[in-house]
N, C-alpha and C positions, 0 to 999 in steps of 0.2 A: 595856968588854966587859961583857955580861948577866951577873949572878950565876947566872941560871937556865939550865941547860943545857936545850936544845930537845930533846924526845922525838920519835923517829920510829918508824914501825912496823919499818923495815928494821933499825934498831939493836937490835931484840930478837933473842935467840939463835935460831938456826934451829930447834931443837927446839920452842920456843915458838910460832913463826910456823906450824910444821907442825901443831901441835895446833890452832891456830886456824883453819887451812885445813880440817882434818878436821871440826871443829864447824860450820863455815858451809857446806862444799860436798859433804860425803858423807852420802848418804840412809841413814837408819837401816835395818838389814837387816829388821826386822819389818815396816816399811812397804812394802818391796819385796815381802816375801812377801804381804802382803795385796793388793797391787796386781795381783800374778799371779793370785790367787785370783778376784778381781773381774772380771778380763779373760776368764778360762777358763769361768766359770759364768754370765756374763750374756750377753744378745743383744749383738751388736757395734753394732747400730743404736741410738742414743739412750743409748749407755754413757758415763757422765760419772765421770771419775776426778780426784781431788784432785791438784792439782800437787804435785810433791815439794819438800819444805821444805829449800831449798837458798838461798844468797844470793850470787849470782854477781857483784854489784856490786863486790865486792872486787878483781875482776880489772881494773878500770878504774882502780886506784891509780897504778900506773906499770908500765913494762915488766917490771922485775925481779919485782914481786909477780904480774903478770900470768902469766909464765912459770912462776913456782913454783906458783901456784894452779891452773893449768890441769892440772897433773899429778894433782891431787886431784879436780878436777871430771870429768876425762875418763877417768883411769886406774883410780880406785878406786870409781866407781859402776858399777851394773850397769845396762846399756841393753836395755830391752825392745823385742821385736818381736813383734807379734800377727799372725798370718796365719789365715785361714779359707778353707775350701773355698768357691768361688763368689764370691770377691772379684772385683770389676771393676778395670779400669785405674784408674778414678777412686777407689777405695778403697785401692789400693796403687799409686801412680804410681812406676813403675820409674825414670822419667827424673829425678823428684825425689830418689830415693833416690841415684841416681848422681851426680847434681850435689851431694848433701850429703857423699858420700864424697870428694870432691876437696878439702874444706876441709882446713886446715893442721892441725887437731887430731883429724881423724877416725882417723888411724893411732895415735892415744894410747889409743884405747878398747881395753881388754883384756878386758872382762866383758860377756857377752851372756846374756840370758835370752829364748829364743825359745818361743813358744807356738803351737802349731799345732792348730787345731780343724778336725776332718774332718767334712765333710758329703757325703752321697752323693746326688747329683741324677740324675734321669733325663737332664738336659742334659749330654752329655758334655763340651761346651766348658767349662762351669763346673767340672767335675772336673779338667780339665787346667790351670786356673789356678794351684791351689796348688803343683804341682810347679815351675812355670815361676817363680813368685815365690820360692819356697825356693831353687831352683838359683841365681838371681841373688844373693840375700843370702849364701849360702854362699860362692860365688866371690869376693865383694867383700870379706867379713871374713877370708877365708883368707890375705889379705895381710897382716893385722895379727899382732903378737905377742899371743897370746891366754892368759890366765892362768885364765879360768873360762868355760865354755859350758854352759849348762843348757838342754836342751831338754824340753819337757813336751808331750805329744799327748793329745788326747782325741777319741774318736770320738762324735759327737753323735747318730748314728742307727744304732746297732749292730743287726745283723740276728741272727735266731735260725737255728740250725741249723749244722752244721758247715761245709756247702758256703759259705753266705753269709759266715759269719765268716772262712773261708779267703780268700775274695774280697776282703774289705775288709782284712784283714791284708796280703795281696799289695800292695794300692794303698798302704797306709800304709808299707810296707818300701820301695816304689819312691820315694817322697818322701823318707823318712829317709835313703836311700843317698847323697843329695846331700852329707850330712855328712862323706863320705869323703874330700873335698878338704881337710879341716882337719887339721893335724898340729901335733905339739908343744904341745898344750893342756895346760896344767898340771893343771887338774881338769875333767873332762867328764863330764857326767850326761845320760842319756837316759831319760826315764820315759814309760810308757804308763798314764796315770791314768784310763782310762775306767772301771775298776771302782769308784773312789770316787765317781764322779758316778752311776752307775746301780746301786749296790748295794742301795739302798732300793726299786728297782723289779724286783729279782730278777735283776740283771745277771749274766752268766756270767763275769765276769773280764776282764782284759785280753787284747787281741787278739795282742799281740806277746810272744813268749818272752823270758824273761830272758837266754837264751843268745845271742840276736840282739842285745839292747840292750847287753849286756856286750862283744859283739864290737865293736860301733859305738865303744864307749867306749875299747876298747884301739886301734883305728885312729885315733881323734882324738888320744889322748895319745901315740901312737908317732911315731917320726921320719919325715921325709919320705923316700920312697923315690927312687931315681934315675929310675925310671919315671914317677912322680908329677911330679918336678920338670921332665920334658920334655914334659908333656902340655900341650896348647894349651888356652886358656881355653875354657870351654863356649860354644857359640853357641846363643842362644835364639831361639825363633820369635818375633817381634816381635807376633805376633796376640794 
């Protein structure tokens, strides 16, 4: 018998293994905030983001490590989704999203950061794409246990005058109302950050009232109602 005891990763205490998983698989929060800022304030076409510093190869060690580590990779990271007005089916392929959500670990995703960039076009069909895509996303993630949902929206072509601002606010609220299918979110935040982008150009401030945003937050963090649980899934126009 060998006098040297063979060391294995599994022989480490669970607390130490968890610390290792956290170091290898969980993205640092400041890097996530930087990524959100880059996405919101740069053009979508040609945007290049650095990949997150995670090392998922550890999941291939064995079945036990795979199952333990998957909780950290999927459950503790914030998954980002960027939607902009005028997106085409090629830029936001709904069928690919539905295919991804059937994966065995999608249900473990608890944290979402959704960025909405509104553009107002003369092309009405382009304006209708964002509500469709956002409704699809909300209905899909509503089936998950959600610990954190952050929604940041920015209007990239704010209009001057009360009538124009009111029209744009109505459109934005129509999109954000899709969030009402989410319930029991541990921490929900909805922000209109238009003011921060346009303040240097004399912007008139956010289009959405704090009362409306707080009301959405309350709905998302509240319990599911009996009426909601009986609602049929939203049927979307495939166009």
